C-alpha positions as CSV (number, residue, x, y, z in Angstrom):
1,M,48.8,117.8,142.5
2,S,48.1,119.7,139.3
3,G,49.8,123.0,140.1
4,E,48.0,123.7,143.4
5,K,50.0,124.4,146.5
6,L,50.6,121.5,148.9
7,K,49.4,122.0,152.4
8,V,51.8,121.2,155.2
9,L,50.9,120.8,158.8
10,I,53.6,121.4,161.4
11,A,53.1,120.5,165.0
12,D,55.6,121.6,167.7
13,D,55.1,122.9,171.2
14,E,58.1,125.2,170.9
15,L,56.3,128.3,169.6
16,Q,59.5,130.0,168.2
17,V,60.4,126.8,166.3
18,L,56.8,126.7,165.0
19,E,56.8,130.3,163.8
20,I,60.2,130.1,162.1
21,A,59.3,126.8,160.4
22,A,55.9,128.0,159.3
23,R,57.4,131.2,157.8
24,K,60.2,129.2,155.9
25,L,57.6,126.7,154.6
26,R,55.4,129.6,153.3
27,E,58.4,131.2,151.7
28,A,59.1,127.9,150.0
29,G,55.6,128.0,148.5
30,Y,53.6,125.8,150.8
31,D,50.3,126.5,152.5
32,V,50.9,126.0,156.2
33,V,48.8,124.9,159.1
34,V,50.2,125.0,162.6
35,A,49.5,123.2,165.8
36,A,51.0,123.7,169.2
37,D,50.3,120.3,170.7
38,G,49.2,116.8,169.7
39,V,45.5,117.2,170.3
40,E,45.4,120.4,168.2
41,A,47.5,118.6,165.5
42,W,45.0,115.8,165.3
43,D,42.0,118.2,165.1
44,R,43.7,120.2,162.3
45,I,44.7,117.0,160.4
46,Q,41.0,116.0,160.4
47,S,39.7,119.5,159.5
48,E,42.4,120.6,157.1
49,A,43.5,117.3,155.5
50,P,47.1,118.5,154.9
51,D,49.2,116.8,152.2
52,I,52.3,116.5,154.4
53,I,52.5,116.2,158.2
54,I,55.5,117.3,160.3
55,L,55.3,116.2,164.0
56,D,57.4,116.8,167.0
57,V,57.3,113.9,169.4
58,N,57.5,115.6,172.8
59,M,54.3,117.6,172.9
60,P,51.7,118.1,175.6
61,R,48.3,116.5,175.7
62,K,49.2,114.0,173.0
63,D,52.7,113.1,171.7
64,G,53.7,112.9,168.1
65,F,53.8,109.1,168.1
66,A,50.2,109.0,169.2
67,V,49.2,111.5,166.5
68,L,51.1,109.3,164.0
69,Q,49.3,106.2,165.1
70,D,46.0,108.0,164.6
71,V,47.0,109.2,161.1
72,R,47.9,105.7,160.1
73,A,44.8,104.1,161.7
74,H,42.4,106.8,160.4
75,P,43.9,108.5,157.4
76,P,42.4,111.9,156.6
77,Q,39.9,111.5,153.7
78,G,40.9,107.8,153.6
79,K,44.2,108.8,151.9
80,W,47.8,108.1,152.8
81,R,49.7,111.2,154.0
82,P,53.5,111.4,154.4
83,V,54.6,112.0,158.0
84,I,57.9,113.5,159.0
85,I,59.0,113.2,162.6
86,V,61.3,115.9,163.8
87,S,62.4,115.2,167.4
88,A,65.0,115.7,170.1
89,R,64.5,112.1,170.9
90,T,67.6,110.7,169.2
91,E,68.0,107.3,170.7
92,L,67.9,104.4,168.2
93,A,64.9,103.0,170.1
94,D,63.0,106.2,169.5
95,V,63.8,106.3,165.8
96,R,62.8,102.6,165.6
97,E,59.5,103.4,167.3
98,G,58.7,106.2,164.9
99,M,59.6,104.1,161.9
100,G,57.7,101.1,163.3
101,L,54.6,103.4,163.5
102,H,55.2,104.1,159.7
103,A,56.7,107.5,159.9
104,D,58.1,108.3,156.4
105,T,61.2,109.9,157.7
106,Y,62.7,110.8,161.1
107,L,64.8,113.9,161.6
108,T,66.7,114.4,164.8
109,K,67.0,117.8,166.5
110,P,69.0,119.9,166.2
111,C,68.4,120.0,162.5
112,T,68.4,122.9,160.0
113,M,65.4,124.3,158.3
114,E,67.0,123.1,155.0
115,D,66.9,119.5,156.4
116,I,63.2,119.9,157.0
117,L,62.6,121.5,153.6
118,R,64.5,118.7,151.9
119,A,62.4,116.1,153.7
120,V,59.2,118.0,152.6
121,R,60.3,118.1,149.0
122,L,61.1,114.4,149.1
123,M,57.6,113.6,150.5
124,A,56.0,115.9,148.0
125,A,57.7,113.9,145.2
126,L,56.4,110.7,146.7
127,I,52.7,111.7,146.8
128,P,52.0,111.3,143.1
129,M,53.7,107.9,143.2
130,R,51.6,106.7,146.1
131,I,48.4,108.0,144.3
132,K,49.4,106.1,141.2
133,D,49.8,102.9,143.2
134,G,46.3,103.4,144.6
135,A,47.4,104.2,148.2
């Protein structure tokens, strides 16, 4: 990504979680786009083309799994984007559903901001490899 900041979209309907996560991501050097529900997330994904997408599952108007399906069916700018699911839905069936929809990782709440930052750093490291493979 040649020295430019990566853009991260984070979507969560819990505004306090959204504010804290956005602040921590900015402090870690990322450009941040926020969305408070799934419809807003999909709109921002299309307009902002973030490099990395973080989705809560339980959101109003459109859940995170539906947004993930849209991202995989209609990739922004025709390019793969890593998607991190961060959800209170911790049952194995939920994790399997997320991974079956091609989430790149699935974190269960409660998790720490460091867990999220670690996942973002991992996804950032994968982006050049995916580009090299022509994805």
